[in-house]
C-alpha positions as CSV (number, residue, x, y, z in Angstrom):
1,R,-142.3,181.3,209.4
2,K,-140.6,184.5,208.4
3,R,-138.6,182.7,205.7
4,R,-141.8,181.0,204.4
5,N,-143.5,184.4,204.1
6,I,-140.6,185.8,202.2
7,L,-140.7,182.8,199.8
8,I,-144.4,183.3,199.3
9,R,-144.0,187.0,198.7
10,D,-141.2,186.4,196.2
11,A,-143.2,183.7,194.4
12,L,-146.2,186.1,194.1
13,I,-143.9,188.9,192.8
14,V,-142.6,186.5,190.1
15,L,-146.1,185.3,189.3
16,F,-147.5,188.8,188.9
17,L,-144.4,189.8,186.9
18,L,-145.0,186.9,184.5
19,I,-148.7,187.8,184.2
20,F,-147.7,191.4,183.4
21,L,-145.2,190.3,180.8
22,F,-147.7,187.9,179.2
23,C,-150.3,190.7,179.0
24,L,-147.8,193.1,177.6
25,Y,-146.9,190.5,175.0
26,K,-150.5,189.9,174.0
27,I,-151.3,193.6,173.8
28,S,-148.2,194.2,171.7
29,A,-148.9,191.3,169.4
30,Y,-152.5,192.6,168.9
31,Y,-151.3,196.0,167.8
32,I,-148.5,194.6,165.7
33,A,-150.9,192.3,163.9
34,S,-153.4,195.2,163.5
35,S,-150.6,197.3,161.9
36,R,-149.7,194.4,159.5
37,Y,-153.4,193.9,158.6
38,Q,-153.9,197.6,157.8
39,K,-150.7,197.5,155.6
40,K,-152.0,194.4,153.7
41,Q,-155.4,196.1,153.1
42,K,-153.7,199.3,152.0
43,K,-151.6,197.1,149.6
44,V,-154.8,195.6,148.1
45,T,-156.4,199.1,147.8
46,A,-153.2,200.5,146.3
47,A,-153.1,197.6,143.8
48,I,-156.4,198.7,142.3
49,G,-155.5,202.4,142.5
50,G,-157.6,203.2,145.5
51,G,-161.4,202.9,145.9
52,I,-163.7,204.1,143.1
53,A,-164.6,207.2,145.1
54,D,-161.0,208.3,144.9
55,D,-161.3,208.3,141.1
56,L,-164.4,210.5,141.0
57,V,-163.5,214.2,141.1
58,S,-164.8,216.0,144.2
59,E,-167.6,217.9,142.4
60,D,-168.8,214.6,140.8
61,T,-168.9,213.0,144.2
62,E,-170.9,215.9,145.6
63,A,-173.3,215.7,142.6
64,L,-173.6,211.9,143.2
65,R,-174.7,212.6,146.8
66,E,-177.3,215.2,145.7
67,N,-178.6,213.2,142.7
68,H,-182.0,211.8,143.8
69,D,-181.8,209.2,141.1
70,I,-179.5,207.1,143.2
71,L,-181.9,206.8,146.2
72,V,-183.3,203.4,147.0
73,F,-186.7,203.5,148.7
74,P,-189.4,200.9,149.5
75,D,-192.6,200.4,147.5
76,E,-195.1,200.4,150.4
77,I,-197.7,198.4,148.4
78,R,-195.5,195.5,147.3
79,H,-193.1,195.8,150.2
80,E,-190.1,195.7,147.9
81,L,-187.1,198.0,147.4
82,I,-187.0,199.8,144.1
83,G,-183.5,201.1,143.2
84,Y,-182.7,203.9,140.8
85,V,-179.2,204.1,139.2
86,S,-177.6,207.5,138.8
87,H,-176.2,208.8,135.5
88,F,-172.8,208.1,137.0
89,R,-173.3,204.4,136.4
90,D,-171.3,204.2,133.2
91,E,-168.4,206.2,134.6
92,V,-168.3,204.0,137.7
93,S,-168.6,200.8,135.7
94,D,-165.7,201.6,133.5
95,L,-163.5,202.5,136.5
96,W,-164.7,199.4,138.4
97,K,-164.3,196.9,135.6
98,D,-160.5,196.8,135.6
99,K,-160.3,196.9,139.4
100,Y,-162.8,194.0,139.8
101,A,-160.9,192.0,137.2
102,Y,-157.7,192.5,139.3
103,L,-159.3,191.6,142.6
104,T,-160.9,188.4,141.2
105,S,-157.6,187.4,139.6
106,Q,-156.0,187.6,143.0
107,N,-158.9,185.8,144.8
108,P,-161.9,184.5,142.9
109,D,-164.0,184.6,146.1
110,C,-164.1,188.4,145.9
111,F,-167.7,189.5,145.3
112,G,-167.2,193.2,145.3
113,Y,-165.8,196.2,147.2
114,I,-167.3,198.4,149.9
115,E,-166.2,201.9,150.9
116,V,-167.4,204.9,152.8
117,P,-165.7,208.0,151.4
118,G,-164.2,210.0,154.3
119,T,-163.5,207.0,156.5
120,I,-160.9,204.2,156.5
121,L,-163.6,201.7,155.4
122,S,-162.4,200.5,152.0
123,L,-162.3,196.7,151.7
124,P,-163.0,193.8,149.4
125,V,-166.3,191.9,150.1
126,M,-166.0,188.1,149.9
127,F,-168.7,185.5,148.9
128,T,-168.5,181.8,149.6
129,P,-172.1,180.6,149.8
130,E,-171.1,177.0,150.5
131,N,-169.3,178.1,153.7
132,Y,-170.3,181.8,154.0
133,E,-168.3,182.4,157.2
134,H,-165.0,181.3,155.5
135,Y,-163.6,184.9,155.7
136,L,-164.7,185.5,159.3
137,Y,-161.0,185.0,160.3
138,R,-159.2,185.0,156.9
139,N,-157.6,187.8,154.9
140,F,-157.6,188.4,151.2
141,E,-154.7,185.9,150.8
142,D,-157.0,183.3,152.3
143,K,-154.8,183.0,155.4
144,Y,-155.8,183.1,159.1
145,E,-156.4,186.7,160.2
146,Q,-158.3,187.6,163.4
147,R,-159.9,190.6,161.8
148,G,-161.2,188.7,158.7
149,L,-162.9,190.5,155.8
150,P,-166.5,191.6,155.1
151,F,-168.5,188.7,153.5
152,M,-171.9,188.2,152.0
153,D,-174.8,186.2,153.6
154,K,-175.2,182.7,152.3
155,N,-178.7,183.4,151.0
156,T,-177.5,186.1,148.6
157,V,-178.5,185.5,145.0
158,I,-176.2,187.7,142.8
159,G,-178.3,189.8,140.4
160,K,-181.6,188.9,142.1
161,S,-181.4,189.7,145.8
162,Q,-182.9,193.1,146.5
163,N,-180.9,193.5,149.7
164,Y,-177.3,192.5,150.4
165,L,-176.5,191.5,153.9
166,I,-172.8,192.0,154.7
167,Y,-171.0,190.7,157.8
168,G,-167.9,192.3,159.3
169,H,-166.1,192.7,162.6
170,N,-166.5,195.9,164.7
171,M,-162.9,196.3,165.7
172,S,-162.1,198.5,168.7
173,N,-159.0,199.8,167.0
174,G,-161.1,201.6,164.4
175,T,-160.7,199.1,161.5
176,M,-163.3,197.0,159.7
177,F,-166.8,198.2,160.3
178,H,-166.0,200.2,163.4
179,S,-166.4,203.4,161.4
180,L,-170.1,202.7,161.1
181,N,-170.5,203.5,164.8
182,G,-170.0,207.1,163.8
183,Y,-173.5,207.2,162.2
184,Q,-174.9,207.6,165.7
185,D,-173.7,211.2,165.4
186,Q,-175.4,213.6,163.0
187,N,-172.1,215.5,162.2
188,F,-170.5,212.2,161.1
189,Y,-173.5,211.5,158.8
190,D,-173.3,215.0,157.4
191,E,-169.6,214.5,156.5
192,C,-169.9,210.9,155.3
193,P,-173.5,210.5,153.9
194,T,-172.5,208.0,151.1
195,M,-171.8,204.3,151.3
196,M,-170.7,202.6,148.1
197,L,-170.9,198.9,147.3
198,Y,-169.5,197.8,144.0
199,T,-170.8,194.5,142.7
200,P,-170.0,192.4,139.5
201,E,-173.0,194.2,137.9
């Protein structure tokens, strides 16, 4: 009986050790994959010279935030959203044109680019209406990636839709749309009040 108890104890120790090593492996693999993902995204961002906001001088960015012409608000009678484009449109368009051309040359599924200045959210937005969740678990190279990329809703009609619905993961390591959780805090909103979505138009 004593020998059997020792064998059971040793077996349990080995079992728990294997479970511990497996968990350690999975956690390490997750963070290594996360690091690789961030490097790949930085590579894409670097290839287009950073997000558009990086190219606007700080005082222009501040003016952009304060310019009421860029606000989008609802028409209460027609229940529609009416958008007003700021005087920065031409500047942004010129900057964006070359970057968009590069992105679509690398992957024609790229619809645009989303960024929130002051956060790490700076990513291509994909659009595959025939299979709109295609990039749920795929990267910009169209290969499997647990974190995926932001993508447009299948009902989006480019140039006609008044609202763009964008899906993206809320990753606990701070990547993807995790930054948006910060808007529950007024201080975060005060520091990062502007979201930018660049479209083909």
